[in-house]
N, C-alpha and C positions, 0 to 999 in steps of 0.2 A: 563396443562403441558406447560412448557416454550419451546418456539421455539428456536432451536439452530442457531448459526451463519451459519452453513453449510446449514441448511434448508432454511433460509432466502435467502442465496446466490442463491441456486438452484431454488427457487421460482421466484426470480427476473430475473434470467437467462432465465427461461422458458417464463415469461410474456413479457420481453422486447427483447428477442432474442439477448442478449448481454452478454459478459464477460468483457467488457471494464471498467477499472479503470482509471480515470484521476488524474494524480499527480499534486498537486498545490505546485509548487516550485517557488514562485515569486521573481526572482532576480531583485533588483532595477535597475541594470545596463541594463536590457533588457526590462523593462516596457516601453511602448511607451512614447516618450518625451512629447506629448501633455497632457497626464494625470499628469505626474510629475510636469510640469510647471504650470498647472492649479490648482492642488490640494495639492501639497506637497507630500513627499514620503509615509507617513503613509496612508493618504487617497487615494493616487494613488494605493497602494497595495490592499487596500480594494476594490476600484472600479474595478481594473483589475481582481481580483479573482471573484468578484460577476458577472461581465459580462461574464467571461469565463464559470462560472457555468451555467448561463442562457442559453448560446448557446450550451453547451455540454451535459447538463443533459438529453436531450431526447435520447442520445445514450449510456450513461454510467449507470452502476448499482452501482458504488462505486467511492468515491473520497478519495485520499490519501494526507493528509496535512503534509508537511515536516516541523517539528518544527523548524529546524535550521534557515529557512528563516524568521520566525516570531520572534524568540528569538533575532536575529541579529538587529531587529528594536529598541531594547532597552526596556525601561520601559513600553511602550504602545504596545509592540508586541503581548501579549496575548489578549489585547482588540481588536486588529485588527483581530486576529485569531478567536475570539468569533464572531465578525461580519461576518466573512467569513462562519463560521459554521452555523450561523443563516440563511444564504442565500441558504443552501442546501435543496433540496426537502426532505420531511420527509422520503420517502421510501428508499432512497439510503443508502448504507452501508458506514460507515466512518472509515478511518484508520489513527490512529495517528502514523505518521512515525517519531518516537522519538528515536528508537533503544536503549531503556533503558536496563540496565544490572548492577545491584548492589546487595549488600547483602540484605538478606530478609527483614530487618526492613526498609531500605531505599526503597527497591522495593515496599513495601506495600504502602508507601506514594506516590510514582510515580504512582502506580495503582489507588489510590484514585484520583489523579489529572486527569488522563486520563479518567477514567470511571465515577467517581462521580461528579467531577467538570465540565469537558467539555462534558461528555456524549458520548464519542466515542464508536463505536462498536468493535473496534479492535486496536491493537498496535503492532509495530515491536519491537522485543526483541533480544539483543545480549546474547547468552547463555553461554559465556565463564566462568562465575562464578558458573555455575551448576544449579541443580534443584531448590534449595531454592531461587535463584534469579528470577526464572520464575513462581513458584507456586503462588505468590501473584497476578499475572495477570490472574489466572484461577479461581477466586472466584466470578465472576459476571456472572449470567445466560445470555445466548444469545450473549456472547462476544468471541473473539478469540485473542490469543497471537501468532503472526506470528514470529517464531523463525528463525533467519538467519541460513540457512543451506549451500546452494551453491550460493554465490553471484556473481553478474555480473561484478564487478570491476576487473581491471587487477591484483591487489594484492590478490584477493580471493584465488588464487592457492598457495600462500605462505604457508598456513597451511591446507586448506580444502581438499586437495588431498593427504596429508600425510597418509600413511598406519597405521591403528589402528586396532589391532586384525584381520588383514587380509583383511580389507576393508578400502576404503578412509574415512578419518575423517568425511566428510560431511554425509556419509551414517550412520556411527556409531552415530553421533550426532542426526541425524533425527530420528533414531529408538528410541533413549533414550528420546528425546523431546516429541515425540508423546505419549510415554507411561506415561509421567508425568501428562497428563490430565485424566488418568484413575481414576475414583472416584471423579473427580472435576466437577464443574458445568459450567466452561468455557472450550473452546476447544483450543488445540494446532494446529497451522497451520505452514506451512513452506514457507520461502522465497527461491525461486529457480530461479536464473537468466536465462534469455533467451539466454545467450551467451554459455551455455553448455547444448545442447539438449540431449546428451547422459545421463547426470546426471538427467535431468528432466524425461527422460523415466524410468531410474532405480528407482528413488524415487517414481514415480507414481505407478510403478508395486508393490512396497513394501507398499505403503500407498494410496490405491485407493479411500478412503473416506475422506482423510485429505484435508482441504482447502489449496490451494497453492496460493501464491502471486508471480507473475512472473514479475519482472521489466526487463528493458533492450530492450523492443521493441520500435522501432522508432529511436531516435537520437543515441542510443547506438548500433544500428546495428542488433538487434535481429529480426529474421524472425517470423512474426505473424503466417503464415501458418505452419511452422515447430513446433512452440510452441503448437498449437492446436492439431497437429497430435500426438505429444509426450504426451500431457497431458490427452488425452482420455476424458471420460465423467465425471470424478471426479470434485468436486468443485474447481473452479479456478477463479482468478481475474488476468487479464493481464493489467499491468500498462503502461501507456504512459504519459510522462510529457512534455519534452521540445519540441518534434515535434508538439504537440498540442498547448501548451501555446504560443509558439513563431512562430506560422505559419505565422504571419505578425507582423511587428513592426509599422504599420501605423494605421490609424484611424479605419480600418476594422479588427483589430486584433481579435475581438470576433467572428465575422462571419467566419473568416478564421479558427479559432480554432474549431468552430462547424463543418465546412466542413471536416477538417482532422479527427476529432473525428468520424464523420459518416463514412468516408472512412475506418478508422481503425476498427470500429465496424463491418463493412461489410466484411472486410478481415478476421477478427477473426471468424466471424460467431457465432453460439451459441452451 
């Protein structure tokens, strides 16, 4: 029997005492100058990410790789991303933060890229185009499609809190998205930002066994302790990116990142 994404997550959580996901968003303007001057930008991004991975992997059970930062490197961006992926410990979960969302035929090719080509365990999905844009990402065993439900950006409330059939749109969407994985071999997860603790509580009460990806802790101001209190014991990954990646801009950037990752892991608990 295939092990589900949720089962892998909960097993890692138990074994490592962590729910921390480290987001790899390598902004060239914030990578330490000594790396860029010595290696050039593409190799600097590779070295930066690999050193961050080395120092933070003892405390993290997942890594979220933001496609935008690698695509912006140009024609060699995916080669750099492949090198970063190869540096990850085999046991950790991987998230392709690509926020895909297109018609079914295009979505199926995006899914092939994420799961078959790069071998990610999960992917972030924008569900605006409906079920047929998400279903292609539910065809691989042991994987998860994290659907954007209640996001942490300021503009998230422009649509997500509008009333739909008597409930906020994010609740209606979450209920629908979770049902889309019925009968499929992949799982639906939900992206729920740390900036709206009430929404996190409501969604967890409705979906106690659904994997949650919670961004917004750290630089975006989300409270780690509040998130864990609201999320309960269900499967959850709490992402932190900038506060870990850019803990130092000096030669000690990797050890500083490891220190902040450990502190964040400890605050989150298990």
